C-alpha positions in Angstrom: -5.1 -5.2 -14.7 -6.8 -5.2 -18.1 -10.1 -3.4 -18.3 -9.4 -1.1 -15.3 -9.2 2.6 -15.8 -5.7 4.1 -15.7 -6.7 7.0 -13.5 -6.7 6.5 -9.7 -10.4 6.7 -8.6 -9.5 6.6 -4.9 -9.5 9.6 -2.6 -6.8 9.5 0.1 -9.3 8.4 2.7 -10.6 5.6 0.4 -7.1 4.4 -0.4 -6.2 4.3 3.3 -9.4 2.4 4.0 -8.6 -0.1 1.3 -5.1 -0.7 2.8 -6.6 -1.1 6.3 -9.2 -3.5 5.0 -6.5 -5.7 3.4 -4.5 -5.7 6.6 -7.6 -6.6 8.7 -8.6 -9.4 6.2 -5.1 -10.9 6.4 -5.1 -10.8 10.2 -8.6 -12.3 10.5 -7.6 -15.1 8.1 -4.4 -15.8 10.0 -6.3 -15.9 13.3 -9.0 -18.2 11.9 -6.3 -20.5 10.6 -4.5 -20.5 13.9 -7.7 -21.3 15.8 -8.4 -24.1 13.4 -5.0 -25.6 14.0 -5.5 -25.5 17.7 -9.0 -27.0 17.7 -8.4 -29.8 15.2 -11.5 -29.3 12.9 -13.3 -32.2 11.2 -12.1 -33.3 7.8 -15.2 -31.9 6.1 -14.5 -28.4 7.4 -11.0 -28.1 6.1 -11.9 -27.3 2.4 -14.2 -24.5 3.6 -11.6 -23.2 6.0 -9.0 -23.1 3.2 -11.3 -21.3 0.9 -12.1 -18.7 3.5 -8.5 -18.3 4.7 -7.2 -17.8 1.1 -10.2 -16.0 -0.4 -10.6 -13.3 2.2 -7.1 -11.8 1.8 -7.4 -12.1 -2.0 -10.6 -10.2 -1.9 -9.2 -7.7 0.5 -6.1 -7.1 -1.7 -8.0 -6.9 -5.0 -7.9 -3.1 -5.3 -4.7 -2.7 -3.2 -2.4 -1.9 -6.1 -4.7 1.0 -7.2 -5.0 2.2 -3.7 -1.2 2.2 -3.1 -0.7 3.9 -6.5 -3.2 6.7 -5.6 -1.4 7.2 -2.3 1.9 7.5 -4.0 0.5 9.8 -6.7 -0.7 12.2 -4.0 2.7 12.1 -2.3 4.4 13.0 -5.6 3.1 16.6 -5.6 4.4 17.2 -2.1 7.8 15.8 -3.2 7.9 18.1 -6.3 7.2 21.1 -4.2 9.9 20.2 -1.7 12.5 19.6 -4.4 11.6 22.9 -6.1 12.0 24.7 -2.7 15.4 23.0 -2.2 16.5 24.1 -5.7 15.5 27.7 -5.1 17.4 27.8 -1.8 20.5 26.3 -3.5 20.3 28.9 -6.3 20.4 31.6 -3.7 23.7 30.3 -2.3 26.9 32.1 -3.5 29.3 30.2 -5.7 32.8 30.0 -4.3 36.0 28.3 -5.4 37.0 25.0 -3.9 39.5 25.5 -1.0 42.0 23.1 -2.6 41.6 24.4 -6.1 39.8 21.4 -7.6 
């Protein structure tokens, strides 16, 4: 992804919308292709159909890696807080010897 900024420009809502748009584009393309298979289109329509069925999901997933990365980055802060809380609670536990002496 040369030429793209390294920061995640998406808000959580925008990233979710980008993922939803990619899913809707894939579903629409699959349904269009299924309808075309059932209706037996003329030979002249097939190249246009292939361009639309392949191009629409590609366009829909163009920014998907950045959207998923921004969603994961937002989740990381929550994970760090949970791990810190777990470590604090583990530090409060008393240390005892192993019952079998190991």
